[in-house]
PQR file of N, CA, C, O and H, with PARSE charges and radii, in Angstrom:
ATOM      1  N   MET A   1      85.316  77.081  77.854 -0.4000 1.5000
ATOM      2  CA  MET A   1      86.200  75.933  77.837 -0.0000 2.0000
ATOM      3  C   MET A   1      85.706  74.862  76.878  0.5500 1.7000
ATOM      4  O   MET A   1      86.514  74.072  76.390 -0.5500 1.4000
ATOM      5  N   ARG A   2      84.405  74.803  76.588 -0.4000 1.5000
ATOM      6  CA  ARG A   2      83.903  73.813  75.646 -0.0000 2.0000
ATOM      7  C   ARG A   2      84.503  74.016  74.270  0.5500 1.7000
ATOM      8  O   ARG A   2      84.781  73.048  73.562 -0.5500 1.4000
ATOM      9  H   ARG A   2      83.748  75.444  76.985  0.4000 1.0000
ATOM     10  N   SER A   3      84.708  75.282  73.882 -0.4000 1.5000
ATOM     11  CA  SER A   3      85.285  75.539  72.562 -0.0000 2.0000
ATOM     12  C   SER A   3      86.723  75.048  72.486  0.5500 1.7000
ATOM     13  O   SER A   3      87.164  74.579  71.436 -0.5500 1.4000
ATOM     14  H   SER A   3      84.482  76.068  74.457  0.4000 1.0000
ATOM     15  N   VAL A   4      87.460  75.152  73.594 -0.4000 1.5000
ATOM     16  CA  VAL A   4      88.829  74.652  73.632 -0.0000 2.0000
ATOM     17  C   VAL A   4      88.828  73.147  73.418  0.5500 1.7000
ATOM     18  O   VAL A   4      89.629  72.638  72.634 -0.5500 1.4000
ATOM     19  H   VAL A   4      87.102  75.533  74.447  0.4000 1.0000
ATOM     20  N   ALA A   5      87.948  72.428  74.098 -0.4000 1.5000
ATOM     21  CA  ALA A   5      87.872  70.979  73.946 -0.0000 2.0000
ATOM     22  C   ALA A   5      87.467  70.614  72.527  0.5500 1.7000
ATOM     23  O   ALA A   5      87.987  69.648  71.969 -0.5500 1.4000
ATOM     24  H   ALA A   5      87.298  72.841  74.735  0.4000 1.0000
ATOM     25  N   LEU A   6      86.561  71.360  71.938 -0.4000 1.5000
ATOM     26  CA  LEU A   6      86.118  71.104  70.576 -0.0000 2.0000
ATOM     27  C   LEU A   6      87.275  71.275  69.602  0.5500 1.7000
ATOM     28  O   LEU A   6      87.478  70.436  68.724 -0.5500 1.4000
ATOM     29  H   LEU A   6      86.139  72.146  72.391  0.4000 1.0000
ATOM     30  N   VAL A   7      88.031  72.351  69.751 -0.4000 1.5000
ATOM     31  CA  VAL A   7      89.161  72.592  68.852 -0.0000 2.0000
ATOM     32  C   VAL A   7      90.188  71.483  68.981  0.5500 1.7000
ATOM     33  O   VAL A   7      90.683  70.985  67.970 -0.5500 1.4000
ATOM     34  H   VAL A   7      87.866  73.032  70.464  0.4000 1.0000
ATOM     35  N   PHE A   8      90.521  71.084  70.203 -0.4000 1.5000
ATOM     36  CA  PHE A   8      91.486  70.002  70.377 -0.0000 2.0000
ATOM     37  C   PHE A   8      90.959  68.701  69.795  0.5500 1.7000
ATOM     38  O   PHE A   8      91.724  67.928  69.218 -0.5500 1.4000
ATOM     39  H   PHE A   8      90.119  71.489  71.024  0.4000 1.0000
ATOM     40  N   GLY A   9      89.669  68.449  69.938 -0.4000 1.5000
ATOM     41  CA  GLY A   9      89.076  67.253  69.349 -0.0000 2.0000
ATOM     42  C   GLY A   9      89.175  67.263  67.835  0.5500 1.7000
ATOM     43  O   GLY A   9      89.482  66.236  67.230 -0.5500 1.4000
ATOM     44  H   GLY A   9      89.048  69.077  70.407  0.4000 1.0000
ATOM     45  N   LEU A  10      88.922  68.397  67.218 -0.4000 1.5000
ATOM     46  CA  LEU A  10      89.029  68.506  65.769 -0.0000 2.0000
ATOM     47  C   LEU A  10      90.465  68.357  65.305  0.5500 1.7000
ATOM     48  O   LEU A  10      90.724  67.772  64.253 -0.5500 1.4000
ATOM     49  H   LEU A  10      88.673  69.232  67.710  0.4000 1.0000
ATOM     50  N   LEU A  11      91.405  68.886  66.087 -0.4000 1.5000
ATOM     51  CA  LEU A  11      92.805  68.774  65.707 -0.0000 2.0000
ATOM     52  C   LEU A  11      93.267  67.324  65.717  0.5500 1.7000
ATOM     53  O   LEU A  11      94.093  66.936  64.890 -0.5500 1.4000
ATOM     54  H   LEU A  11      91.195  69.361  66.942  0.4000 1.0000
ATOM     55  N   ARG A  12      92.756  66.528  66.626 -0.4000 1.5000
ATOM     56  CA  ARG A  12      93.127  65.119  66.680 -0.0000 2.0000
ATOM     57  C   ARG A  12      92.614  64.365  65.464  0.5500 1.7000
ATOM     58  O   ARG A  12      93.239  63.401  65.023 -0.5500 1.4000
ATOM     59  H   ARG A  12      92.085  66.843  67.297  0.4000 1.0000
ATOM     60  N   LEU A  13      91.488  64.793  64.922 -0.4000 1.5000
ATOM     61  CA  LEU A  13      90.918  64.120  63.762 -0.0000 2.0000
ATOM     62  C   LEU A  13      91.661  64.450  62.481  0.5500 1.7000
ATOM     63  O   LEU A  13      91.649  63.660  61.536 -0.5500 1.4000
ATOM     64  H   LEU A  13      90.980  65.576  65.280  0.4000 1.0000
ATOM     65  N   SER A  14      92.298  65.590  62.438 -0.4000 1.5000
ATOM     66  CA  SER A  14      92.960  66.005  61.208 -0.0000 2.0000
ATOM     67  C   SER A  14      94.389  65.482  61.170  0.5500 1.7000
ATOM     68  O   SER A  14      95.007  65.223  62.203 -0.5500 1.4000
ATOM     69  H   SER A  14      92.307  66.231  63.205  0.4000 1.0000
ATOM     70  N   SER A  15      94.893  65.334  59.953 -0.4000 1.5000
ATOM     71  CA  SER A  15      96.274  64.906  59.807 -0.0000 2.0000
ATOM     72  C   SER A  15      97.085  66.074  59.286  0.5500 1.7000
ATOM     73  O   SER A  15      96.579  66.889  58.515 -0.5500 1.4000
ATOM     74  H   SER A  15      94.391  65.544  59.114  0.4000 1.0000
ATOM     75  N   GLY A  16      98.323  66.162  59.693 -0.4000 1.5000
ATOM     76  CA  GLY A  16      99.186  67.233  59.243 -0.0000 2.0000
ATOM     77  C   GLY A  16      98.941  68.526  59.987  0.5500 1.7000
ATOM     78  O   GLY A  16      98.339  68.558  61.060 -0.5500 1.4000
ATOM     79  H   GLY A  16      98.735  65.499  60.319  0.4000 1.0000
ATOM     80  N   CYS A  17      99.424  69.577  59.384 -0.4000 1.5000
ATOM     81  CA  CYS A  17      99.342  70.909  59.987 -0.0000 2.0000
ATOM     82  C   CYS A  17      97.965  71.525  59.763  0.5500 1.7000
ATOM     83  O   CYS A  17      97.436  71.505  58.652 -0.5500 1.4000
ATOM     84  H   CYS A  17      99.913  69.552  58.512  0.4000 1.0000
ATOM     85  N   THR A  18      97.403  72.064  60.817 -0.4000 1.5000
ATOM     86  CA  THR A  18      96.127  72.760  60.733 -0.0000 2.0000
ATOM     87  C   THR A  18      96.382  74.253  60.880  0.5500 1.7000
ATOM     88  O   THR A  18      97.175  74.674  61.723 -0.5500 1.4000
ATOM     89  H   THR A  18      97.832  72.081  61.720  0.4000 1.0000
ATOM     90  N   LYS A  19      95.716  75.044  60.067 -0.4000 1.5000
ATOM     91  CA  LYS A  19      95.824  76.503  60.168 -0.0000 2.0000
ATOM     92  C   LYS A  19      94.712  76.992  61.082  0.5500 1.7000
ATOM     93  O   LYS A  19      93.540  76.684  60.864 -0.5500 1.4000
ATOM     94  H   LYS A  19      95.073  74.703  59.382  0.4000 1.0000
ATOM     95  N   VAL A  20      95.086  77.762  62.118 -0.4000 1.5000
ATOM     96  CA  VAL A  20      94.127  78.232  63.114 -0.0000 2.0000
ATOM     97  C   VAL A  20      94.319  79.732  63.329  0.5500 1.7000
ATOM     98  O   VAL A  20      95.446  80.207  63.468 -0.5500 1.4000
ATOM     99  H   VAL A  20      96.038  78.012  62.295  0.4000 1.0000
ATOM    100  N   VAL A  21      93.211  80.470  63.355 -0.4000 1.5000
ATOM    101  CA  VAL A  21      93.245  81.874  63.761 -0.0000 2.0000
ATOM    102  C   VAL A  21      92.745  81.909  65.197  0.5500 1.7000
ATOM    103  O   VAL A  21      91.609  81.525  65.473 -0.5500 1.4000
ATOM    104  H   VAL A  21      92.296  80.084  63.242  0.4000 1.0000
ATOM    105  N   LEU A  22      93.582  82.364  66.100 -0.4000 1.5000
ATOM    106  CA  LEU A  22      93.271  82.423  67.527 -0.0000 2.0000
ATOM    107  C   LEU A  22      93.112  83.887  67.911  0.5500 1.7000
ATOM    108  O   LEU A  22      94.012  84.693  67.676 -0.5500 1.4000
ATOM    109  H   LEU A  22      94.506  82.676  65.876  0.4000 1.0000
ATOM    110  N   SER A  23      91.975  84.235  68.499 -0.4000 1.5000
ATOM    111  CA  SER A  23      91.691  85.633  68.780 -0.0000 2.0000
ATOM    112  C   SER A  23      90.980  85.790  70.117  0.5500 1.7000
ATOM    113  O   SER A  23      90.313  84.870  70.589 -0.5500 1.4000
ATOM    114  H   SER A  23      91.244  83.580  68.690  0.4000 1.0000
ATOM    115  N   ASN A  24      91.128  86.952  70.715 -0.4000 1.5000
ATOM    116  CA  ASN A  24      90.359  87.324  71.905 -0.0000 2.0000
ATOM    117  C   ASN A  24      90.334  88.843  72.009  0.5500 1.7000
ATOM    118  O   ASN A  24      90.971  89.532  71.213 -0.5500 1.4000
ATOM    119  H   ASN A  24      91.670  87.700  70.332  0.4000 1.0000
ATOM    120  N   ASP A  25      89.612  89.357  72.974 -0.4000 1.5000
ATOM    121  CA  ASP A  25      89.574  90.807  73.180 -0.0000 2.0000
ATOM    122  C   ASP A  25      90.245  91.212  74.490  0.5500 1.7000
ATOM    123  O   ASP A  25      90.182  92.373  74.895 -0.5500 1.4000
ATOM    124  H   ASP A  25      89.095  88.797  73.620  0.4000 1.0000
ATOM    125  N   ASP A  26      90.882  90.257  75.142 -0.4000 1.5000
ATOM    126  CA  ASP A  26      91.535  90.520  76.426 -0.0000 2.0000
ATOM    127  C   ASP A  26      92.998  90.932  76.292  0.5500 1.7000
ATOM    128  O   ASP A  26      93.614  91.337  77.278 -0.5500 1.4000
ATOM    129  H   ASP A  26      90.933  89.314  74.813  0.4000 1.0000
ATOM    130  N   GLY A  27      93.558  90.834  75.099 -0.4000 1.5000
ATOM    131  CA  GLY A  27      94.961  91.180  74.889 -0.0000 2.0000
ATOM    132  C   GLY A  27      95.823  89.934  74.733  0.5500 1.7000
ATOM    133  O   GLY A  27      95.509  88.873  75.273 -0.5500 1.4000
ATOM    134  H   GLY A  27      93.058  90.504  74.298  0.4000 1.0000
ATOM    135  N   TRP A  28      96.918  90.080  73.984 -0.4000 1.5000
ATOM    136  CA  TRP A  28      97.782  88.935  73.700 -0.0000 2.0000
ATOM    137  C   TRP A  28      98.551  88.451  74.922  0.5500 1.7000
ATOM    138  O   TRP A  28      99.007  87.308  74.936 -0.5500 1.4000
ATOM    139  H   TRP A  28      97.173  90.941  73.545  0.4000 1.0000
ATOM    140  N   ALA A  29      98.707  89.278  75.941 -0.4000 1.5000
ATOM    141  CA  ALA A  29      99.508  88.901  77.099 -0.0000 2.0000
ATOM    142  C   ALA A  29      98.746  88.079  78.135  0.5500 1.7000
ATOM    143  O   ALA A  29      99.335  87.656  79.130 -0.5500 1.4000
ATOM    144  H   ALA A  29      98.336  90.206  75.930  0.4000 1.0000
ATOM    145  N   GLU A  30      97.456  87.844  77.926 -0.4000 1.5000
ATOM    146  CA  GLU A  30      96.664  87.048  78.875 -0.0000 2.0000
ATOM    147  C   GLU A  30      97.133  85.597  78.866  0.5500 1.7000
ATOM    148  O   GLU A  30      97.477  85.058  77.815 -0.5500 1.4000
ATOM    149  H   GLU A  30      96.978  88.188  77.118  0.4000 1.0000
ATOM    150  N   ILE A  31      97.145  84.974  80.026 -0.4000 1.5000
ATOM    151  CA  ILE A  31      97.672  83.621  80.174 -0.0000 2.0000
ATOM    152  C   ILE A  31      96.894  82.591  79.367  0.5500 1.7000
ATOM    153  O   ILE A  31      97.492  81.658  78.831 -0.5500 1.4000
ATOM    154  H   ILE A  31      96.864  85.412  80.881  0.4000 1.0000
ATOM    155  N   ASN A  32      95.582  82.734  79.269 -0.4000 1.5000
ATOM    156  CA  ASN A  32      94.780  81.738  78.558 -0.0000 2.0000
ATOM    157  C   ASN A  32      95.112  81.669  77.077  0.5500 1.7000
ATOM    158  O   ASN A  32      95.281  80.578  76.532 -0.5500 1.4000
ATOM    159  H   ASN A  32      95.096  83.491  79.705  0.4000 1.0000
ATOM    160  N   ILE A  33      95.209  82.815  76.417 -0.4000 1.5000
ATOM    161  CA  ILE A  33      95.494  82.798  74.983 -0.0000 2.0000
ATOM    162  C   ILE A  33      96.933  82.356  74.722  0.5500 1.7000
ATOM    163  O   ILE A  33      97.193  81.671  73.734 -0.5500 1.4000
ATOM    164  H   ILE A  33      95.071  83.702  76.859  0.4000 1.0000
ATOM    165  N   ARG A  34      97.867  82.734  75.585 -0.4000 1.5000
ATOM    166  CA  ARG A  34      99.259  82.298  75.407 -0.0000 2.0000
ATOM    167  C   ARG A  34      99.387  80.795  75.617  0.5500 1.7000
ATOM    168  O   ARG A  34     100.120  80.133  74.882 -0.5500 1.4000
ATOM    169  H   ARG A  34      97.656  83.291  76.389  0.4000 1.0000
ATOM    170  N   THR A  35      98.689  80.245  76.607 -0.4000 1.5000
ATOM    171  CA  THR A  35      98.726  78.806  76.861 -0.0000 2.0000
ATOM    172  C   THR A  35      98.139  78.047  75.683  0.5500 1.7000
ATOM    173  O   THR A  35      98.705  77.048  75.240 -0.5500 1.4000
ATOM    174  H   THR A  35      98.094  80.783  77.205  0.4000 1.0000
ATOM    175  N   PHE A  36      97.017  78.511  75.178 -0.4000 1.5000
ATOM    176  CA  PHE A  36      96.371  77.887  74.031 -0.0000 2.0000
ATOM    177  C   PHE A  36      97.279  77.959  72.805  0.5500 1.7000
ATOM    178  O   PHE A  36      97.422  76.974  72.081 -0.5500 1.4000
ATOM    179  H   PHE A  36      96.556  79.322  75.538  0.4000 1.0000
ATOM    180  N   TYR A  37      97.894  79.122  72.569 -0.4000 1.5000
ATOM    181  CA  TYR A  37      98.824  79.296  71.457 -0.0000 2.0000
ATOM    182  C   TYR A  37      99.999  78.324  71.568  0.5500 1.7000
ATOM    183  O   TYR A  37     100.348  77.651  70.599 -0.5500 1.4000
ATOM    184  H   TYR A  37      97.778  79.922  73.157  0.4000 1.0000
ATOM    185  N   ASN A  38     100.602  78.256  72.743 -0.4000 1.5000
ATOM    186  CA  ASN A  38     101.745  77.360  72.950 -0.0000 2.0000
ATOM    187  C   ASN A  38     101.378  75.898  72.723  0.5500 1.7000
ATOM    188  O   ASN A  38     102.151  75.150  72.125 -0.5500 1.4000
ATOM    189  H   ASN A  38     100.319  78.803  73.531  0.4000 1.0000
ATOM    190  N   ALA A  39     100.206  75.487  73.195 -0.4000 1.5000
ATOM    191  CA  ALA A  39      99.772  74.093  73.023 -0.0000 2.0000
ATOM    192  C   ALA A  39      99.530  73.779  71.548  0.5500 1.7000
ATOM    193  O   ALA A  39      99.906  72.709  71.069 -0.5500 1.4000
ATOM    194  H   ALA A  39      99.578  76.095  73.681  0.4000 1.0000
ATOM    195  N   LEU A  40      98.909  74.699  70.837 -0.4000 1.5000
ATOM    196  CA  LEU A  40      98.626  74.463  69.423 -0.0000 2.0000
ATOM    197  C   LEU A  40      99.891  74.445  68.571  0.5500 1.7000
ATOM    198  O   LEU A  40     100.026  73.608  67.678 -0.5500 1.4000
ATOM    199  H   LEU A  40      98.603  75.568  71.226  0.4000 1.0000
ATOM    200  N   THR A  41     100.815  75.362  68.842 -0.4000 1.5000
ATOM    201  CA  THR A  41     102.061  75.367  68.072 -0.0000 2.0000
ATOM    202  C   THR A  41     102.918  74.158  68.411  0.5500 1.7000
ATOM    203  O   THR A  41     103.582  73.611  67.531 -0.5500 1.4000
ATOM    204  H   THR A  41     100.705  76.042  69.567  0.4000 1.0000
ATOM    205  N   ALA A  42     102.917  73.731  69.663 -0.4000 1.5000
ATOM    206  CA  ALA A  42     103.679  72.536  70.048 -0.0000 2.0000
ATOM    207  C   ALA A  42     103.136  71.288  69.353  0.5500 1.7000
ATOM    208  O   ALA A  42     103.874  70.331  69.121 -0.5500 1.4000
ATOM    209  H   ALA A  42     102.377  74.175  70.378  0.4000 1.0000
ATOM    210  N   ALA A  43     101.841  71.301  69.022 -0.4000 1.5000
ATOM    211  CA  ALA A  43     101.225  70.169  68.320 -0.0000 2.0000
ATOM    212  C   ALA A  43     101.480  70.248  66.817  0.5500 1.7000
ATOM    213  O   ALA A  43     101.002  69.397  66.067 -0.5500 1.4000
ATOM    214  H   ALA A  43     101.241  72.079  69.211  0.4000 1.0000
ATOM    215  N   GLY A  44     102.226  71.255  66.369 -0.4000 1.5000
ATOM    216  CA  GLY A  44     102.598  71.360  64.968 -0.0000 2.0000
ATOM    217  C   GLY A  44     101.631  72.130  64.096  0.5500 1.7000
ATOM    218  O   GLY A  44     101.655  71.989  62.873 -0.5500 1.4000
ATOM    219  H   GLY A  44     102.615  71.946  66.978  0.4000 1.0000
ATOM    220  N   ASN A  45     100.791  72.933  64.695 -0.4000 1.5000
ATOM    221  CA  ASN A  45      99.808  73.705  63.939 -0.0000 2.0000
ATOM    222  C   ASN A  45     100.343  75.078  63.580  0.5500 1.7000
ATOM    223  O   ASN A  45     101.218  75.616  64.258 -0.5500 1.4000
ATOM    224  H   ASN A  45     100.772  73.048  65.688  0.4000 1.0000
ATOM    225  N   ASN A  46      99.810  75.635  62.510 -0.4000 1.5000
ATOM    226  CA  ASN A  46     100.166  76.969  62.054 -0.0000 2.0000
ATOM    227  C   ASN A  46      99.147  77.945  62.645  0.5500 1.7000
ATOM    228  O   ASN A  46      97.976  77.922  62.265 -0.5500 1.4000
ATOM    229  H   ASN A  46      99.099  75.198  61.959  0.4000 1.0000
ATOM    230  N   ILE A  47      99.586  78.804  63.575 -0.4000 1.5000
ATOM    231  CA  ILE A  47      98.677  79.669  64.327 -0.0000 2.0000
ATOM    232  C   ILE A  47      98.885  81.132  63.952  0.5500 1.7000
ATOM    233  O   ILE A  47     100.017  81.610  63.875 -0.5500 1.4000
ATOM    234  H   ILE A  47     100.537  78.823  63.883  0.4000 1.0000
ATOM    235  N   ILE A  48      97.791  81.830  63.724 -0.4000 1.5000
ATOM    236  CA  ILE A  48      97.797  83.290  63.595 -0.0000 2.0000
ATOM    237  C   ILE A  48      97.106  83.810  64.846  0.5500 1.7000
ATOM    238  O   ILE A  48      95.937  83.510  65.086 -0.5500 1.4000
ATOM    239  H   ILE A  48      96.871  81.442  63.786  0.4000 1.0000
ATOM    240  N   LEU A  49      97.825  84.587  65.639 -0.4000 1.5000
ATOM    241  CA  LEU A  49      97.280  85.150  66.876 -0.0000 2.0000
ATOM    242  C   LEU A  49      96.869  86.591  66.621  0.5500 1.7000
ATOM    243  O   LEU A  49      97.684  87.420  66.218 -0.5500 1.4000
ATOM    244  H   LEU A  49      98.775  84.831  65.445  0.4000 1.0000
ATOM    245  N   SER A  50      95.602  86.877  66.858 -0.4000 1.5000
ATOM    246  CA  SER A  50      95.075  88.224  66.659 -0.0000 2.0000
ATOM    247  C   SER A  50      94.449  88.692  67.960  0.5500 1.7000
ATOM    248  O   SER A  50      93.388  88.216  68.363 -0.5500 1.4000
ATOM    249  H   SER A  50      94.939  86.203  67.185  0.4000 1.0000
ATOM    250  N   ALA A  51      95.124  89.632  68.613 -0.4000 1.5000
ATOM    251  CA  ALA A  51      94.637  90.155  69.893 -0.0000 2.0000
ATOM    252  C   ALA A  51      95.211  91.558  70.086  0.5500 1.7000
ATOM    253  O   ALA A  51      96.306  91.851  69.606 -0.5500 1.4000
ATOM    254  H   ALA A  51      95.987  90.019  68.286  0.4000 1.0000
ATOM    255  N   PRO A  52      94.487  92.415  70.776 -0.5600 1.5000
ATOM    256  CA  PRO A  52      94.981  93.778  70.998  0.2800 2.0000
ATOM    257  C   PRO A  52      96.148  93.797  71.989  0.5500 1.7000
ATOM    258  O   PRO A  52      96.345  92.850  72.751 -0.5500 1.4000
ATOM    259  N   ALA A  53      96.902  94.869  71.966 -0.4000 1.5000
ATOM    260  CA  ALA A  53      98.022  95.018  72.889 -0.0000 2.0000
ATOM    261  C   ALA A  53      97.541  95.179  74.329  0.5500 1.7000
ATOM    262  O   ALA A  53      98.209  94.745  75.267 -0.5500 1.4000
ATOM    263  H   ALA A  53      96.741  95.637  71.347  0.4000 1.0000
ATOM    264  N   GLU A  54      96.378  95.806  74.494 -0.4000 1.5000
ATOM    265  CA  GLU A  54      95.795  96.015  75.821 -0.0000 2.0000
ATOM    266  C   GLU A  54      94.404  95.407  75.866  0.5500 1.7000
ATOM    267  O   GLU A  54      93.780  95.196  74.826 -0.5500 1.4000
ATOM    268  H   GLU A  54      95.835  96.159  73.732  0.4000 1.0000
ATOM    269  N   ASN A  55      93.924  95.129  77.052 -0.4000 1.5000
ATOM    270  CA  ASN A  55      92.599  94.560  77.235 -0.0000 2.0000
ATOM    271  C   ASN A  55      91.533  95.496  76.659  0.5500 1.7000
ATOM    272  O   ASN A  55      91.451  96.670  77.019 -0.5500 1.4000
ATOM    273  H   ASN A  55      94.431  95.301  77.897  0.4000 1.0000
ATOM    274  N   LYS A  56      90.725  94.946  75.758 -0.4000 1.5000
ATOM    275  CA  LYS A  56      89.652  95.721  75.132 -0.0000 2.0000
ATOM    276  C   LYS A  56      88.290  95.069  75.357  0.5500 1.7000
ATOM    277  O   LYS A  56      87.372  95.283  74.565 -0.5500 1.4000
ATOM    278  H   LYS A  56      90.791  93.992  75.465  0.4000 1.0000
ATOM    279  N   SER A  57      88.142  94.292  76.400 -0.4000 1.5000
ATOM    280  CA  SER A  57      86.868  93.627  76.673 -0.0000 2.0000
ATOM    281  C   SER A  57      85.752  94.644  76.815  0.5500 1.7000
ATOM    282  O   SER A  57      85.884  95.639  77.527 -0.5500 1.4000
ATOM    283  H   SER A  57      88.887  94.118  77.044  0.4000 1.0000
ATOM    284  N   GLY A  58      84.646  94.379  76.124 -0.4000 1.5000
ATOM    285  CA  GLY A  58      83.479  95.233  76.241 -0.0000 2.0000
ATOM    286  C   GLY A  58      83.508  96.493  75.409  0.5500 1.7000
ATOM    287  O   GLY A  58      82.546  97.259  75.446 -0.5500 1.4000
ATOM    288  H   GLY A  58      84.538  93.571  75.546  0.4000 1.0000
ATOM    289  N   THR A  59      84.570  96.745  74.657 -0.4000 1.5000
ATOM    290  CA  THR A  59      84.637  98.005  73.905 -0.0000 2.0000
ATOM    291  C   THR A  59      83.802  97.972  72.633  0.5500 1.7000
ATOM    292  O   THR A  59      83.571  99.021  72.032 -0.5500 1.4000
ATOM    293  H   THR A  59      85.352  96.122  74.627  0.4000 1.0000
ATOM    294  N   GLY A  60      83.350  96.814  72.211 -0.4000 1.5000
ATOM    295  CA  GLY A  60      82.528  96.725  71.016 -0.0000 2.0000
ATOM    296  C   GLY A  60      81.177  97.386  71.175  0.5500 1.7000
ATOM    297  O   GLY A  60      80.532  97.723  70.182 -0.5500 1.4000
ATOM    298  H   GLY A  60      83.538  95.962  72.699  0.4000 1.0000
ATOM    299  N   LYS A  61      80.741  97.575  72.395 -0.4000 1.5000
ATOM    300  CA  LYS A  61      79.436  98.199  72.627 -0.0000 2.0000
ATOM    301  C   LYS A  61      79.507  99.724  72.671  0.5500 1.7000
ATOM    302  O   LYS A  61      78.474 100.387  72.766 -0.5500 1.4000
ATOM    303  H   LYS A  61      81.265  97.301  73.202  0.4000 1.0000
ATOM    304  N   GLU A  62      80.713 100.284  72.603 -0.4000 1.5000
ATOM    305  CA  GLU A  62      80.854 101.736  72.661 -0.0000 2.0000
ATOM    306  C   GLU A  62      80.340 102.378  71.375  0.5500 1.7000
ATOM    307  O   GLU A  62      80.492 101.820  70.289 -0.5500 1.4000
ATOM    308  H   GLU A  62      81.552  99.745  72.526  0.4000 1.0000
ATOM    309  N   LEU A  63      79.740 103.537  71.505 -0.4000 1.5000
ATOM    310  CA  LEU A  63      79.283 104.302  70.351 -0.0000 2.0000
ATOM    311  C   LEU A  63      80.347 105.296  69.936  0.5500 1.7000
ATOM    312  O   LEU A  63      81.080 105.834  70.766 -0.5500 1.4000
ATOM    313  H   LEU A  63      79.616 103.990  72.388  0.4000 1.0000
ATOM    314  N   SER A  64      80.416 105.526  68.661 -0.4000 1.5000
ATOM    315  CA  SER A  64      81.304 106.557  68.147 -0.0000 2.0000
ATOM    316  C   SER A  64      80.782 107.920  68.577  0.5500 1.7000
ATOM    317  O   SER A  64      79.571 108.138  68.609 -0.5500 1.4000
ATOM    318  H   SER A  64      79.820 105.089  67.987  0.4000 1.0000
ATOM    319  N   ARG A  65      81.672 108.825  68.903 -0.4000 1.5000
ATOM    320  CA  ARG A  65      81.267 110.175  69.316 -0.0000 2.0000
ATOM    321  C   ARG A  65      81.345 111.155  68.150  0.5500 1.7000
ATOM    322  O   ARG A  65      81.281 112.367  68.355 -0.5500 1.4000
ATOM    323  H   ARG A  65      82.656 108.648  68.877  0.4000 1.0000
ATOM    324  N   SER A  66      81.483 110.639  66.927 -0.4000 1.5000
ATOM    325  CA  SER A  66      81.594 111.549  65.781 -0.0000 2.0000
ATOM    326  C   SER A  66      80.265 112.263  65.555  0.5500 1.7000
ATOM    327  O   SER A  66      79.216 111.814  66.018 -0.5500 1.4000
ATOM    328  H   SER A  66      81.535 109.655  66.760  0.4000 1.0000
ATOM    329  N   ALA A  67      80.328 113.372  64.844 -0.4000 1.5000
ATOM    330  CA  ALA A  67      79.122 114.158  64.587 -0.0000 2.0000
ATOM    331  C   ALA A  67      78.104 113.366  63.789  0.5500 1.7000
ATOM    332  O   ALA A  67      76.906 113.450  64.060 -0.5500 1.4000
ATOM    333  H   ALA A  67      81.180 113.737  64.468  0.4000 1.0000
ATOM    334  N   SER A  68      78.564 112.593  62.802 -0.4000 1.5000
ATOM    335  CA  SER A  68      77.617 111.849  61.968 -0.0000 2.0000
ATOM    336  C   SER A  68      76.890 110.773  62.773  0.5500 1.7000
ATOM    337  O   SER A  68      75.709 110.514  62.538 -0.5500 1.4000
ATOM    338  H   SER A  68      79.537 112.525  62.582  0.4000 1.0000
ATOM    339  N   ALA A  69      77.572 110.161  63.695 -0.4000 1.5000
ATOM    340  CA  ALA A  69      76.934 109.155  64.535 -0.0000 2.0000
ATOM    341  C   ALA A  69      75.932 109.806  65.477  0.5500 1.7000
ATOM    342  O   ALA A  69      74.847 109.266  65.693 -0.5500 1.4000
ATOM    343  H   ALA A  69      78.531 110.371  63.886  0.4000 1.0000
ATOM    344  N   MET A  70      76.272 110.932  66.027 -0.4000 1.5000
ATOM    345  CA  MET A  70      75.352 111.633  66.909 -0.0000 2.0000
ATOM    346  C   MET A  70      74.133 112.138  66.135  0.5500 1.7000
ATOM    347  O   MET A  70      73.013 112.098  66.646 -0.5500 1.4000
ATOM    348  H   MET A  70      77.153 111.371  65.852  0.4000 1.0000
ATOM    349  N   ASP A  71      74.351 112.619  64.890 -0.4000 1.5000
ATOM    350  CA  ASP A  71      73.235 113.073  64.057 -0.0000 2.0000
ATOM    351  C   ASP A  71      72.284 111.921  63.754  0.5500 1.7000
ATOM    352  O   ASP A  71      71.066 112.101  63.764 -0.5500 1.4000
ATOM    353  H   ASP A  71      75.260 112.652  64.475  0.4000 1.0000
ATOM    354  N   ALA A  72      72.828 110.753  63.489 -0.4000 1.5000
ATOM    355  CA  ALA A  72      72.011 109.596  63.173 -0.0000 2.0000
ATOM    356  C   ALA A  72      71.143 109.204  64.377  0.5500 1.7000
ATOM    357  O   ALA A  72      70.024 108.720  64.207 -0.5500 1.4000
ATOM    358  H   ALA A  72      73.818 110.606  63.482  0.4000 1.0000
ATOM    359  N   LEU A  73      71.654 109.411  65.569 -0.4000 1.5000
ATOM    360  CA  LEU A  73      70.898 109.069  66.771 -0.0000 2.0000
ATOM    361  C   LEU A  73      69.772 110.052  67.050  0.5500 1.7000
ATOM    362  O   LEU A  73      68.741 109.686  67.613 -0.5500 1.4000
ATOM    363  H   LEU A  73      72.563 109.804  65.707  0.4000 1.0000
ATOM    364  N   THR A  74      69.979 111.315  66.648 -0.4000 1.5000
ATOM    365  CA  THR A  74      68.985 112.339  66.972 -0.0000 2.0000
ATOM    366  C   THR A  74      67.965 112.565  65.874  0.5500 1.7000
ATOM    367  O   THR A  74      66.934 113.193  66.117 -0.5500 1.4000
ATOM    368  H   THR A  74      70.817 111.613  66.191  0.4000 1.0000
ATOM    369  N   ASP A  75      68.233 112.056  64.632 -0.4000 1.5000
ATOM    370  CA  ASP A  75      67.275 112.199  63.533 -0.0000 2.0000
ATOM    371  C   ASP A  75      66.047 111.338  63.793  0.5500 1.7000
ATOM    372  O   ASP A  75      66.168 110.163  64.139 -0.5500 1.4000
ATOM    373  H   ASP A  75      69.071 111.546  64.435  0.4000 1.0000
ATOM    374  N   THR A  76      64.872 111.921  63.625 -0.4000 1.5000
ATOM    375  CA  THR A  76      63.622 111.146  63.807 -0.0000 2.0000
ATOM    376  C   THR A  76      62.739 111.260  62.611  0.5500 1.7000
ATOM    377  O   THR A  76      61.655 110.678  62.587 -0.5500 1.4000
ATOM    378  H   THR A  76      64.774 112.876  63.344  0.4000 1.0000
TER
END
C-alpha cells in the first residue's frame, strides 16, 4: 500500500497527463488492480495495464522442463 500512496503523491505533484504502466501477477480481474486503474484514469492519466488473464502469482520461480535447462542443472 505504500507504493500506492507514493504514486498518488507523485501524481499530485505533476501537471497534466501522466503516463503510467500498471502491472501485477494476480491477473487483470483482481479488484485491487481494477480499482487502481479506475482511480488513475478518472484523474486523467494515461494508463497501460499489463496483467495476465489468470492468476500467475509465484510462477516466476518455476524452472523450465526443457532438455537444455535440465542439462544445465546436471552438468558439473
